[in-house]
NUZAMI-713134 format. One record per residue: residue in three letters; chain; x, y, z of N, C-alpha, C in turn; residue number from 0. Coordinates in Angstrom, 1 decimal. Last residue first. Layout:
BEGIN
 pami gunu     nx     ny     nz    cax    cay    caz     cx     cy     cz kedren
  ALA    A      X      Y      Z      X      Y      Z      X      Y      Z    NUM
...
REM end
This chain:
BEGIN
 pami gunu     nx     ny     nz    cax    cay    caz     cx     cy     cz kedren
  ARG    A  -42.9   -4.3  -13.4  -41.2   -4.2  -13.1  -41.4   -3.1  -13.6    265
  GLY    A  -44.9   -5.9  -13.7  -44.5   -6.7  -12.6  -43.3   -6.2  -12.6    264
  LEU    A  -46.7   -5.0  -15.4  -45.5   -5.5  -16.3  -45.2   -5.7  -15.1    263
  LEU    A  -49.2   -3.8  -13.4  -49.1   -4.8  -14.8  -48.1   -5.4  -15.0    262
  PHE    A  -46.9   -2.2  -12.0  -47.5   -3.5  -11.3  -48.1   -4.2  -11.9    261
  VAL    A  -46.3   -0.8  -13.7  -45.9   -1.2  -13.4  -45.8   -2.1  -12.8    260
  GLY    A  -48.5    0.8  -13.9  -47.6   -0.5  -14.9  -47.1   -0.4  -14.8    259
  LEU    A  -49.4    1.9  -11.6  -50.1    0.8  -12.8  -49.5   -0.1  -13.6    258
  ASP    A  -47.7    3.8  -11.4  -47.7    2.6  -11.3  -48.7    1.5  -11.1    257
  LYS    A  -47.6    5.1  -14.1  -46.9    4.6  -13.8  -46.8    4.1  -13.5    256
  ILE    A  -50.0    6.4  -13.2  -50.4    5.4  -14.2  -49.3    4.7  -14.6    255
  THR    A  -50.4    6.8   -9.7  -50.1    7.2  -10.7  -50.2    6.2  -11.8    254
  GLU    A  -51.9    5.9   -7.0  -51.1    6.3   -7.2  -50.9    7.2   -8.2    253
  PHE    A  -54.3    3.2   -7.2  -52.5    3.3   -7.5  -52.5    5.0   -7.8    252
  ARG    A  -57.0    3.6   -6.1  -55.7    2.5   -4.9  -54.1    3.1   -5.7    251
  ARG    A  -58.3    3.3   -8.5  -58.0    4.4   -8.5  -56.9    4.5   -7.4    250
  PHE    A  -58.1    0.7   -9.5  -57.8    1.5  -10.8  -57.4    2.4   -9.6    249
  ASN    A  -59.4   -2.2   -8.9  -58.6   -1.4   -7.6  -58.2   -0.1   -8.3    248
  LYS    A  -59.9   -3.8  -10.5  -60.9   -3.5   -9.0  -60.7   -2.4   -9.0    247
  ALA    A  -57.4   -3.6  -12.6  -59.1   -3.1  -13.2  -59.8   -2.7  -11.7    246
  ALA    A  -56.0   -5.3  -11.4  -55.6   -3.4  -11.6  -57.3   -3.4  -12.1    245
  PHE    A  -56.8   -7.4  -11.3  -57.1   -6.7   -9.6  -57.0   -5.4  -10.4    244
  ALA    A  -57.2   -8.2  -13.9  -58.5   -8.1  -12.5  -58.4   -7.5  -11.6    243
  VAL    A  -54.9   -8.0  -14.8  -55.6   -6.5  -15.5  -56.9   -7.1  -14.5    242
  ARG    A  -53.2  -10.2  -13.2  -53.2   -8.7  -12.5  -53.9   -7.8  -13.0    241
  MET    A  -54.8  -12.0  -14.2  -55.1  -11.8  -12.4  -54.9  -10.8  -11.8    240
  LEU    A  -53.2  -12.3  -16.3  -55.0  -12.6  -15.7  -55.4  -11.4  -14.9    239
  PRO    A  -50.7  -12.6  -15.4  -50.8  -11.7  -16.3  -52.4  -11.8  -16.4    238
  THR    A  -51.0  -15.3  -13.9  -49.9  -14.5  -13.3  -50.9  -13.1  -14.0    237
  TRP    A  -51.3  -18.0  -14.0  -52.5  -17.6  -14.8  -52.3  -15.3  -14.3    236
  PRO    A  -48.9  -19.8  -13.9  -49.5  -19.6  -15.1  -50.3  -18.4  -15.3    235
  GLY    A  -48.4  -17.9  -10.4  -48.6  -18.8  -11.3  -48.7  -18.5  -12.9    234
  PHE    A  -50.6  -17.1   -8.3  -51.4  -17.2   -9.2  -50.5  -18.3  -11.2    233
  VAL    A  -48.8  -16.4   -5.9  -50.0  -17.0   -5.7  -50.6  -17.6   -7.0    232
  ARG    A  -46.7  -15.1   -7.4  -46.5  -15.9   -6.3  -47.9  -16.9   -5.9    231
  ALA    A  -47.7  -13.0   -8.6  -47.2  -14.1   -9.0  -47.7  -14.7   -8.6    230
  LEU    A  -49.0  -11.5   -6.6  -49.8  -11.6   -7.6  -49.0  -13.2   -8.2    229
  VAL    A  -46.5  -11.1   -5.3  -47.2  -11.8   -4.6  -48.6  -12.3   -5.5    228
  GLY    A  -45.1   -8.9   -7.3  -44.5  -10.4   -6.8  -45.5  -11.7   -5.9    227
  ALA    A  -47.0   -7.3   -7.4  -47.7   -7.7   -8.5  -46.3   -8.9   -8.3    226
  ARG    A  -46.6   -5.8   -4.5  -47.9   -6.5   -5.6  -48.1   -7.0   -6.6    225
  ALA    A  -44.8   -5.0   -5.9  -44.3   -5.9   -4.5  -45.5   -6.7   -4.3    224
  GLN    A  -44.8   -2.9   -7.3  -43.5   -4.4   -7.6  -44.0   -5.6   -6.7    223
  ALA    A  -46.3   -1.0   -5.8  -46.6   -1.8   -7.0  -46.0   -3.3   -7.0    222
  ALA    A  -44.3   -0.3   -4.3  -45.4   -0.8   -3.9  -46.3   -1.7   -4.9    221
  ALA    A  -41.7    1.1   -5.4  -42.1   -0.2   -4.7  -43.1   -0.9   -4.5    220
  ARG    A  -43.4    2.8   -7.3  -43.1    1.9   -7.6  -42.2    0.5   -6.6    219
  GLY    A  -46.1    4.6   -5.1  -44.7    4.9   -5.9  -44.4    3.1   -5.9    218
  GLU    A  -48.7    3.8   -2.9  -47.8    4.5   -3.5  -46.5    4.2   -3.9    217
  TRP    A  -49.9    2.0   -0.5  -50.5    1.8   -2.3  -49.6    3.2   -3.3    216
  VAL    A  -50.5    0.4    1.5  -49.3    0.6    1.5  -50.1    0.7   -0.3    215
  PHE    A  -51.9   -1.4    3.7  -52.3   -0.4    2.4  -51.0    0.1    2.7    214
  GLY    A  -50.2   -3.3    4.8  -51.0   -3.5    3.1  -51.2   -2.3    3.0    213
  SER    A  -48.6   -2.6    6.8  -47.7   -2.2    4.8  -48.5   -2.4    4.2    212
  SER    A  -50.7    0.5    8.0  -50.2   -1.3    8.4  -49.7   -1.4    6.5    211
  GLU    A  -53.1    2.4   10.4  -51.9    2.3    9.0  -51.1    0.7    9.5    210
  PRO    A  -54.3    2.5   12.3  -55.3    2.7   10.6  -54.1    2.4    9.9    209
  PRO    A  -54.5   -0.2   14.8  -53.7    0.8   14.6  -53.8    1.4   12.8    208
  HIS    A  -56.4   -2.7   15.6  -55.5   -3.0   14.9  -55.7   -1.0   14.8    207
  ILE    A  -58.0   -5.4   17.4  -57.8   -3.7   17.3  -56.3   -3.8   16.8    206
  SER    A  -59.9   -8.6   16.4  -59.0   -7.4   16.3  -59.2   -6.1   16.5    205
  LEU    A  -62.8   -9.3   15.7  -61.4  -10.4   16.0  -59.9   -9.3   16.1    204
  PRO    A  -65.8   -8.9   15.0  -64.8   -8.3   15.7  -63.8   -9.3   16.3    203
  PHE    A  -67.2  -11.2   12.8  -67.4  -11.1   13.3  -65.9   -9.8   14.5    202
  PRO    A  -68.3  -12.0   10.1  -68.1  -10.8   10.1  -68.2  -10.4   11.7    201
  LEU    A  -66.0  -14.2    9.0  -67.1  -14.2    9.8  -67.3  -13.3   10.1    200
  TYR    A  -64.7  -16.8    6.2  -65.0  -15.3    6.9  -65.6  -15.3    7.5    199
  CYS    A  -62.8  -19.7    6.3  -63.8  -19.6    6.9  -63.7  -18.1    6.8    198
  GLY    A  -62.1  -22.8    4.7  -61.4  -21.6    5.2  -62.4  -20.6    5.4    197
  ARG    A  -59.7  -26.1    5.0  -60.7  -25.4    4.3  -60.7  -24.1    5.5    196
  LEU    A  -56.5  -27.6    2.3  -57.6  -26.6    4.2  -59.0  -26.6    3.2    195
  GLY    A  -55.9  -28.1   -0.3  -57.3  -28.5    0.3  -57.3  -28.1    1.7    194
  ALA    A  -53.8  -26.7   -0.8  -53.2  -28.1    0.0  -54.3  -28.7    0.0    193
  LYS    A  -54.8  -24.7   -1.9  -54.0  -25.2   -2.6  -53.9  -26.4   -1.8    192
  LEU    A  -55.3  -23.0    1.1  -56.1  -23.2    0.0  -55.4  -24.8   -0.7    191
  CYS    A  -52.6  -22.5    1.7  -53.4  -23.1    3.0  -54.5  -23.4    1.5    190
  ASP    A  -51.7  -21.4    0.2  -50.9  -22.0   -0.4  -51.5  -22.9    1.1    189
  ALA    A  -53.6  -18.9    1.3  -53.9  -19.1   -0.5  -52.8  -20.5   -0.6    188
  VAL    A  -52.7  -17.9    3.4  -53.6  -18.5    3.0  -53.8  -18.9    1.9    187
  PHE    A  -50.1  -17.0    2.5  -50.2  -17.9    3.8  -51.5  -18.9    3.0    186
  ILE    A  -50.7  -15.0    1.2  -49.3  -16.4   -0.3  -49.8  -17.4    1.0    185
  TYR    A  -51.7  -13.5    2.8  -52.1  -13.7    1.7  -52.1  -14.9    0.9    184
  GLU    A  -49.2  -13.3    4.3  -50.2  -13.5    4.4  -51.3  -14.1    3.9    183
  GLU    A  -47.3  -11.7    2.4  -47.1  -12.6    3.4  -48.2  -13.9    4.1    182
  GLY    A  -47.6   -8.9    1.7  -48.5  -10.4    1.1  -47.8  -11.6    1.6    181
  LEU    A  -44.7   -6.3    1.8  -46.3   -7.2    2.0  -46.6   -8.4    1.6    180
  PHE    A  -42.2   -6.6    0.5  -43.0   -6.1    2.0  -44.3   -6.3    2.5    179
  ASN    A  -40.0   -7.7   -1.2  -41.8   -8.1   -1.5  -42.0   -7.8   -0.2    178
  SER    A  -37.2   -7.1   -2.1  -38.1   -5.7   -1.7  -40.2   -6.6   -1.7    177
  THR    A  -35.8   -8.8    1.6  -36.3   -8.4   -0.6  -37.2   -6.7   -0.3    176
  GLY    A  -36.7   -9.0    3.7  -35.2   -8.2    2.9  -34.4   -8.9    1.7    175
  ALA    A  -38.9   -9.1    5.2  -37.7   -9.9    5.1  -36.1  -10.2    4.0    174
  GLY    A  -38.9   -6.9    6.5  -38.4   -7.5    6.6  -37.6   -8.9    6.7    173
  VAL    A  -42.9   -8.1    5.9  -41.7   -6.7    7.0  -40.2   -7.5    7.2    172
  GLY    A  -42.8  -10.4    2.8  -43.7   -9.8    4.9  -42.7   -8.4    5.1    171
  PHE    A  -41.9  -12.8    1.8  -41.6  -11.8    1.0  -43.0  -11.1    3.2    170
  HIS    A  -39.6  -14.7    2.2  -39.1  -14.4    1.1  -40.3  -12.6    0.9    169
  GLU    A  -41.2  -17.2    3.5  -40.3  -16.2    4.0  -39.4  -14.8    3.3    168
  ASP    A  -44.1  -18.1    3.8  -43.3  -17.5    2.6  -42.0  -16.5    3.6    167
  PHE    A  -44.8  -20.0    6.2  -44.9  -19.0    5.6  -44.0  -18.5    4.2    166
  ARG    A  -45.7  -22.8    5.3  -45.4  -22.5    6.4  -45.3  -20.8    5.4    165
  ILE    A  -47.4  -27.1    5.4  -47.1  -25.3    5.2  -46.5  -24.0    5.5    164
  GLY    A  -47.7  -29.4    5.2  -45.8  -28.5    4.9  -46.4  -27.6    5.3    163
  ALA    A  -49.5  -30.4    7.0  -49.6  -29.7    5.4  -48.8  -29.4    4.7    162
  ALA    A  -49.4  -30.9    9.1  -49.2  -32.0    8.4  -49.3  -31.8    6.7    161
  THR    A  -49.7  -27.4    9.7  -47.9  -28.0    9.8  -47.9  -29.4    9.9    160
  ILE    A  -52.2  -27.0    9.7  -51.2  -26.8    8.7  -50.3  -27.3    8.7    159
  ARG    A  -53.6  -28.8   11.8  -53.5  -29.4   10.0  -52.7  -28.1    9.0    158
  ALA    A  -52.1  -27.9   13.6  -51.7  -29.1   12.8  -52.0  -29.7   12.2    157
  ARG    A  -53.5  -25.4   13.5  -51.7  -25.7   13.4  -51.8  -26.7   12.8    156
  ARG    A  -56.2  -23.7   12.8  -55.8  -25.0   13.1  -54.2  -25.4   13.1    155
  PHE    A  -56.0  -20.3   13.4  -56.2  -21.7   12.5  -55.7  -22.9   13.0    154
  ALA    A  -57.2  -16.6   12.4  -56.9  -18.0   13.3  -57.2  -19.4   12.0    153
  LEU    A  -56.5  -13.4   11.5  -56.2  -14.9   11.0  -56.1  -15.8   11.9    152
  GLU    A  -55.9  -11.0   11.3  -57.6  -11.4   11.6  -57.1  -12.3   11.1    151
  HIS    A  -53.2  -10.6   11.5  -53.8   -9.9   12.9  -55.7  -10.6   12.6    150
  SER    A  -53.1  -10.7    8.7  -52.7  -11.7    9.0  -53.4  -11.4   11.4    149
  SER    A  -54.9   -9.5    6.7  -54.7   -9.4    7.0  -53.8  -10.5    8.6    148
  ILE    A  -57.3  -10.3    3.6  -56.6  -10.4    5.3  -55.7   -9.9    5.8    147
  ARG    A  -57.3   -9.2    1.0  -57.3   -7.8    2.0  -57.2   -8.8    3.3    146
  GLY    A  -57.4  -12.1   -0.3  -56.3  -10.3   -0.9  -56.2  -10.1   -0.1    145
  SER    A  -59.3  -13.8   -0.7  -58.8  -13.7    0.4  -57.7  -12.6    0.4    144
  ASN    A  -60.6  -14.4   -3.0  -61.8  -12.8   -1.6  -61.0  -13.5   -0.9    143
  TRP    A  -59.6  -15.6   -4.6  -60.4  -14.2   -4.9  -60.7  -13.1   -4.3    142
  LEU    A  -59.1  -18.3   -3.5  -58.6  -17.7   -4.0  -59.0  -16.2   -4.4    141
  ARG    A  -61.9  -19.0   -0.7  -61.5  -18.3   -2.3  -59.7  -18.0   -2.2    140
  LEU    A  -63.6  -19.3    2.3  -62.0  -18.3    1.2  -61.8  -19.2    0.5    139
  ARG    A  -66.8  -18.6    2.2  -66.0  -19.8    2.5  -64.8  -19.0    1.8    138
  HIS    A  -68.2  -16.3    5.0  -68.0  -16.4    2.9  -67.3  -17.3    3.7    137
  PRO    A  -71.6  -14.5    6.3  -70.0  -15.2    6.3  -70.4  -15.5    4.4    136
  ARG    A  -71.2  -11.0    5.6  -72.1  -12.1    5.4  -70.6  -13.3    5.7    135
  ASN    A  -70.8   -8.3    5.0  -71.2   -8.6    6.3  -71.6   -9.8    6.2    134
  HIS    A  -67.9   -7.9    3.8  -68.8   -8.0    3.4  -69.7   -8.4    5.1    133
  ALA    A  -65.8   -4.7    4.6  -65.4   -6.2    4.8  -67.0   -6.6    3.9    132
  PRO    A  -63.2   -1.7    4.3  -64.6   -2.5    4.1  -64.7   -4.3    3.8    131
  LYS    A  -61.6   -1.9    7.1  -61.5   -1.8    5.4  -62.9   -2.3    5.5    130
  ARG    A  -61.1   -1.2    9.7  -60.5   -0.4    8.9  -60.6   -0.9    7.4    129
  PRO    A  -64.1    0.5   11.1  -63.7   -1.2   10.8  -62.7   -0.6    9.8    128
  VAL    A  -63.4    2.0   14.4  -64.1    2.3   13.3  -63.1    1.0   12.2    127
  GLY    A  -62.4    2.3   17.3  -63.7    0.9   16.8  -64.5    1.2   15.8    126
  ASP    A  -60.6    3.1   18.1  -61.4    4.4   17.1  -62.6    3.4   17.0    125
  PRO    A  -58.7    1.6   17.2  -59.1    1.7   18.2  -60.0    2.7   18.5    124
  THR    A  -59.8   -0.2   14.5  -59.1    1.1   14.9  -59.4    0.6   15.7    123
  PHE    A  -61.0   -3.7   13.9  -61.2   -2.3   14.0  -59.5   -0.9   14.4    122
  SER    A  -61.7   -7.0   11.7  -60.4   -5.6   12.5  -60.8   -3.7   12.4    121
  ARG    A  -63.1  -10.1   11.5  -62.8   -9.2   11.1  -61.8   -7.5   12.1    120
  GLY    A  -61.9  -12.8   10.7  -62.7  -12.1   11.6  -62.3  -10.5   10.8    119
  ALA    A  -61.2  -16.6    9.3  -61.1  -14.6    8.9  -61.8  -14.1   10.1    118
  LEU    A  -60.1  -19.7    9.9  -61.2  -18.5   10.5  -60.4  -17.2   10.0    117
  LEU    A  -59.3  -22.9    8.7  -58.9  -21.1    9.3  -60.0  -20.4    8.7    116
  ASP    A  -60.0  -25.3    9.2  -59.3  -25.3    9.1  -58.8  -23.6    9.7    115
  LEU    A  -63.2  -27.0    9.5  -62.5  -25.5   10.0  -61.3  -25.4    9.9    114
  ASP    A  -64.4  -29.5   11.2  -63.4  -29.3    9.6  -62.9  -27.7    8.9    113
  PRO    A  -65.9  -29.6   13.2  -64.2  -30.0   13.3  -63.5  -29.7   11.8    112
  ASP    A  -66.7  -26.8   14.4  -66.9  -26.5   12.8  -65.8  -27.5   13.2    111
  GLN    A  -68.1  -25.5   17.0  -68.9  -26.2   16.4  -68.2  -27.2   14.6    110
  ALA    A  -64.6  -25.2   17.6  -65.4  -26.8   18.4  -66.4  -26.4   17.4    109
  PHE    A  -64.1  -23.1   15.8  -63.8  -24.1   16.0  -64.5  -25.1   16.4    108
  VAL    A  -66.4  -21.0   17.1  -66.1  -21.5   16.3  -65.8  -22.3   15.3    107
  ARG    A  -65.0  -20.8   19.8  -66.8  -21.4   19.8  -66.4  -22.2   18.7    106
  ARG    A  -63.1  -20.1   19.8  -62.4  -21.5   20.0  -63.7  -21.9   20.1    105
  ILE    A  -63.6  -17.5   18.6  -62.4  -18.0   18.1  -63.1  -19.6   18.7    104
  GLU    A  -65.0  -16.6   20.8  -65.5  -16.7   19.9  -65.2  -17.7   18.9    103
  ASP    A  -63.7  -15.9   22.6  -64.3  -16.9   22.6  -65.1  -17.2   21.9    102
  PHE    A  -61.7  -14.0   21.8  -60.8  -15.2   22.2  -61.9  -16.4   22.6    101
  ALA    A  -63.9  -11.7   21.8  -62.9  -12.4   20.9  -62.4  -13.8   21.1    100
  GLY    A  -65.1  -10.7   24.6  -65.4  -12.0   24.0  -64.6  -12.2   21.8     99
  ASP    A  -63.8   -7.4   23.9  -63.8   -8.2   24.3  -65.1   -9.2   23.8     98
  PRO    A  -60.7   -7.0   20.8  -61.9   -7.5   21.4  -62.9   -7.8   22.4     97
  HIS    A  -58.0   -7.0   21.3  -58.7   -8.1   21.1  -59.6   -7.7   21.5     96
  ALA    A  -54.7   -5.2   19.4  -55.5   -5.8   21.1  -56.5   -7.0   19.7     95
  VAL    A  -51.6   -4.6   18.8  -52.8   -5.7   17.7  -53.5   -5.8   19.7     94
  ASP    A  -48.9   -4.4   18.4  -49.4   -3.2   18.7  -50.9   -4.0   18.3     93
  ASP    A  -47.9   -6.7   18.6  -47.6   -5.9   19.7  -48.1   -4.9   19.1     92
  ASP    A  -49.9   -9.1   16.5  -48.6   -8.0   17.0  -48.7   -7.4   18.2     91
  ALA    A  -51.0  -12.2   16.1  -51.2  -11.8   17.0  -49.2  -10.0   16.4     90
  ILE    A  -53.1  -15.0   15.7  -51.4  -14.1   15.4  -51.8  -13.0   15.2     89
  LEU    A  -53.5  -17.6   17.3  -54.5  -16.7   16.2  -52.8  -16.1   16.7     88
  VAL    A  -54.4  -21.4   17.2  -53.1  -20.5   17.0  -54.0  -18.9   16.5     87
  ILE    A  -55.4  -24.2   18.3  -55.7  -23.4   17.4  -54.6  -21.9   17.8     86
  GLU    A  -53.8  -26.0   20.2  -54.4  -26.8   19.0  -54.9  -25.2   17.4     85
  GLY    A  -51.5  -23.9   21.8  -52.6  -24.6   21.3  -52.9  -25.4   20.1     84
  GLN    A  -48.7  -24.1   21.5  -49.0  -25.6   22.5  -50.7  -25.0   21.9     83
  ALA    A  -45.8  -22.8   19.3  -47.6  -22.6   19.8  -48.0  -24.1   20.7     82
  PHE    A  -43.4  -23.0   18.0  -43.9  -23.6   18.9  -45.5  -23.7   20.2     81
  ASP    A  -44.2  -23.2   14.8  -43.0  -24.3   15.5  -43.0  -24.3   17.2     80
  LEU    A  -45.8  -21.3   14.5  -45.6  -22.7   13.7  -45.1  -23.5   14.9     79
  ALA    A  -44.0  -19.2   15.6  -45.7  -19.1   15.9  -46.3  -20.6   15.4     78
  ALA    A  -42.0  -19.2   13.9  -41.9  -19.8   15.2  -43.5  -19.7   15.4     77
  ASN    A  -44.1  -17.7   11.3  -43.3  -19.4   11.0  -42.8  -20.3   12.9     76
  ARG    A  -43.6  -15.9   12.1  -45.2  -16.7   12.2  -44.4  -18.3   11.7     75
  SER    A  -41.6  -14.6   12.3  -41.8  -14.6   13.2  -43.1  -15.4   13.1     74
  ARG    A  -40.8  -15.2    9.5  -39.5  -16.1   10.1  -40.4  -15.9   11.6     73
  SER    A  -42.3  -12.8    8.6  -42.5  -14.4    8.3  -42.5  -15.0    8.5     72
  LEU    A  -41.0  -10.6    9.6  -41.8  -11.5   10.2  -42.5  -12.9    9.9     71
  GLY    A  -37.7  -10.3   10.7  -38.6  -10.7    9.8  -39.7  -11.8    9.5     70
  THR    A  -34.8  -12.9   11.6  -35.5  -11.4   11.6  -36.6  -11.6   10.7     69
  SER    A  -34.2  -14.9   13.7  -33.8  -14.8   13.3  -34.3  -13.0   12.9     68
  ALA    A  -33.3  -15.8   17.0  -32.1  -15.3   16.1  -32.8  -14.4   15.0     67
  LEU    A  -36.2  -15.4   19.5  -35.7  -15.4   18.3  -33.9  -14.8   16.7     66
  ARG    A  -36.7  -16.4   22.2  -36.4  -14.9   21.3  -36.1  -16.2   20.9     65
  ARG    A  -40.2  -16.7   23.6  -39.6  -17.1   22.9  -38.9  -15.9   22.2     64
  ILE    A  -42.5  -16.7   26.7  -41.3  -15.9   25.4  -40.3  -17.1   24.8     63
  THR    A  -45.5  -17.4   27.2  -44.1  -18.0   27.7  -43.5  -16.7   26.7     62
  VAL    A  -47.8  -17.0   30.1  -47.4  -16.4   29.0  -45.8  -17.4   28.3     61
  ASP    A  -49.4  -18.5   32.3  -50.3  -18.9   30.8  -49.2  -17.9   29.5     60
  SER    A  -47.7  -18.1   34.3  -48.0  -19.3   33.8  -48.4  -19.0   32.0     59
  ARG    A  -47.4  -15.6   35.2  -48.3  -15.7   34.5  -48.1  -16.8   34.2     58
  GLU    A  -46.1  -13.7   38.1  -47.3  -14.7   37.9  -47.9  -14.9   36.8     57
  VAL    A  -44.3  -12.7   35.3  -44.1  -12.8   36.8  -45.3  -13.3   36.5     56
  THR    A  -43.3  -12.6   31.9  -43.7  -13.7   32.2  -44.2  -13.8   34.9     55
  LEU    A  -42.8   -9.7   32.3  -44.1  -10.6   31.7  -45.1  -11.1   32.4     54
  ALA    A  -40.1  -10.1   33.0  -41.5   -9.6   34.1  -43.3   -9.4   33.4     53
  GLU    A  -38.9  -10.7   31.4  -38.4  -11.5   32.3  -40.2  -11.3   32.9     52
  LEU    A  -38.5   -8.5   29.9  -39.3   -9.3   29.1  -39.5  -10.2   30.3     51
  HIS    A  -37.7   -6.6   30.9  -39.4   -6.1   30.2  -39.7   -7.0   30.4     50
  LEU    A  -34.9   -7.2   31.0  -35.4   -7.4   32.2  -37.0   -6.6   32.5     49
  LYS    A  -34.5   -7.0   28.8  -34.3   -8.8   29.1  -35.2   -8.4   30.3     48
  LEU    A  -34.5   -4.6   28.3  -35.4   -5.2   27.1  -35.3   -7.2   28.1     47
  GLY    A  -32.4   -3.5   28.7  -33.6   -3.4   29.6  -34.1   -4.1   28.6     46
  PRO    A  -30.4   -3.2   26.2  -30.0   -3.9   28.0  -31.2   -3.9   28.7     45
  GLU    A  -32.2   -3.4   23.2  -31.7   -2.3   23.9  -31.1   -3.0   25.7     44
  ALA    A  -31.9   -5.5   21.6  -31.5   -3.8   21.3  -30.9   -3.7   22.0     43
  GLU    A  -31.6   -8.2   21.7  -30.2   -7.4   22.6  -30.6   -6.0   21.9     42
  ALA    A  -33.9   -9.1   21.1  -33.9   -8.4   21.7  -32.8   -8.1   22.8     41
  GLU    A  -34.6   -9.4   17.7  -33.3   -8.5   18.0  -34.5   -8.4   20.1     40
  GLN    A  -37.7  -11.1   18.0  -36.9  -10.7   17.5  -36.0   -9.5   17.5     39
  MET    A  -40.1  -12.8   19.8  -38.5  -11.8   20.8  -37.7  -11.6   19.5     38
  LEU    A  -43.0  -13.8   20.8  -42.2  -14.0   19.8  -40.8  -13.1   19.7     37
  VAL    A  -45.0  -14.5   23.2  -44.3  -13.8   23.0  -43.3  -14.2   22.4     36
  LEU    A  -48.0  -16.3   23.7  -46.7  -16.7   23.3  -46.1  -15.4   22.6     35
  TYR    A  -50.8  -17.6   25.7  -49.7  -16.2   24.9  -47.8  -17.1   24.6     34
  ASP    A  -53.5  -19.1   26.5  -52.4  -18.7   26.0  -51.1  -18.3   25.7     33
  LEU    A  -56.6  -21.2   27.3  -55.5  -19.8   26.9  -54.3  -19.8   27.6     32
  GLY    A  -57.8  -23.1   29.2  -56.9  -23.2   28.2  -57.4  -21.8   26.4     31
  VAL    A  -59.0  -20.6   31.2  -58.8  -21.7   30.8  -58.8  -22.2   29.1     30
  ALA    A  -58.1  -17.2   30.9  -58.9  -17.7   31.3  -58.3  -19.9   31.0     29
  ARG    A  -56.8  -13.8   31.7  -56.5  -14.8   31.7  -57.9  -16.0   31.3     28
  PRO    A  -56.2  -10.9   29.2  -57.0  -11.7   29.4  -56.8  -13.5   29.9     27
  TRP    A  -53.7   -8.8   29.4  -54.0   -9.9   28.6  -55.3  -10.8   29.5     26
  ASN    A  -52.8   -6.5   29.9  -54.0   -6.3   29.3  -54.1   -7.2   28.9     25
  ALA    A  -50.7   -7.4   31.6  -51.8   -7.2   33.0  -52.8   -6.7   31.3     24
  ALA    A  -48.6   -7.4   30.2  -49.3   -8.5   30.5  -50.6   -8.1   31.3     23
  HIS    A  -48.0   -5.5   27.6  -48.1   -6.0   28.5  -48.8   -6.6   29.5     22
  LEU    A  -45.3   -4.0   25.3  -46.9   -5.7   25.6  -46.7   -5.2   27.2     21
  GLY    A  -43.9   -2.3   24.6  -45.9   -1.5   24.7  -46.2   -3.0   25.1     20
  TYR    A  -41.3   -3.3   24.6  -41.8   -2.0   26.2  -43.4   -2.2   25.7     19
  ALA    A  -41.2   -4.3   21.9  -41.7   -5.4   23.5  -41.9   -4.2   24.6     18
  ARG    A  -39.8   -2.5   20.3  -41.7   -2.3   20.4  -42.0   -2.4   21.6     17
  VAL    A  -37.6   -2.4   21.1  -37.9   -2.2   21.7  -39.8   -1.3   21.5     16
  GLY    A  -37.8   -5.6   19.1  -36.5   -5.1   19.4  -37.4   -3.9   21.0     15
  ARG    A  -40.7   -7.1   18.7  -39.0   -7.3   18.0  -38.7   -5.4   18.8     14
  THR    A  -43.2   -9.4   18.3  -42.9   -7.5   17.8  -40.6   -8.5   18.1     13
  SER    A  -46.0  -11.1   17.9  -44.1  -10.6   17.5  -44.3   -9.6   17.6     12
  ILE    A  -48.0  -13.6   19.6  -47.4  -11.6   19.6  -46.6  -12.5   19.0     11
  ALA    A  -50.6  -15.2   19.7  -49.2  -15.9   18.6  -48.6  -14.3   18.4     10
  VAL    A  -52.1  -17.4   21.5  -52.0  -16.0   21.7  -50.3  -15.6   20.8      9
  THR    A  -53.7  -20.4   21.2  -52.6  -19.6   21.2  -52.5  -18.5   20.6      8
  LEU    A  -56.3  -22.7   22.3  -56.0  -21.3   21.5  -54.7  -20.5   22.7      7
  THR    A  -56.7  -24.8   24.3  -56.8  -24.9   23.1  -56.8  -23.5   22.5      6
  PRO    A  -53.3  -26.0   26.1  -53.9  -24.8   25.5  -54.7  -25.0   24.3      5
  ARG    A  -53.5  -29.0   28.0  -52.6  -28.3   26.9  -54.4  -27.1   26.2      4
  ASP    A  -54.6  -30.5   29.6  -53.4  -29.8   30.4  -53.1  -28.4   28.6      3
  HIS    A  -56.3  -31.9   28.3  -57.9  -30.0   30.2  -55.7  -29.2   30.3      2
  THR    A  -56.5  -32.6   25.1  -56.7  -32.4   26.7  -56.8  -31.4   27.5      1
  MET    A  -58.7  -33.5   22.5  -58.2  -32.6   23.2  -58.0  -32.7   25.4      0
REM end
């Protein structure tokens, strides 16, 4: 690990006027830490150009990448392509990080050279956990990683790219398909199938508003999208896994009809 290359890159996805919510003054400076802003729809408004330029004023640790692509998974893949840090932390324009989170991420990876992926906990701005979570560390498996959000995830970039892993651009917000969720689970699953090693540690990693696409359960579209994610992850085992998933999450489906759509995948 060289001294002129960051150890941790915070890769922040944003698009259009949402970028006005980004302020470099909120991003702590530290040796070995840098920020990569992945900007989609940069031409949405004339004032965005000046705002993006202001993010880099007197901040050599901030890089802006304007992307011609759309879709969250394509933005995540740009993080794989352009991040400079050995470790990449996924973030969004509505995400903040608790004090000490960046140091903890780097400490964990430094202490475990064989670790490839790290998942932590997210909280609302009021300090409430965004979802129930185990209070004990555990190894990531296909059956316990489905609730990980992108902004709870950090990874060793070089090992991910060496394994040929990318975010599946057919899934996630803005993908241009009906699969508006699940891209982070598919990414983790692909990493695990490739033999990479991940773990969950119950430390505060991110701060995010209570709402997100992964929390949407109402309606046919959400049921179909979840069914599609399981089909992508489990292949021939999909029918069995859908039954197991439905049994565990029965009360989350709004109607019996939605449950049926999920089980049948259509």
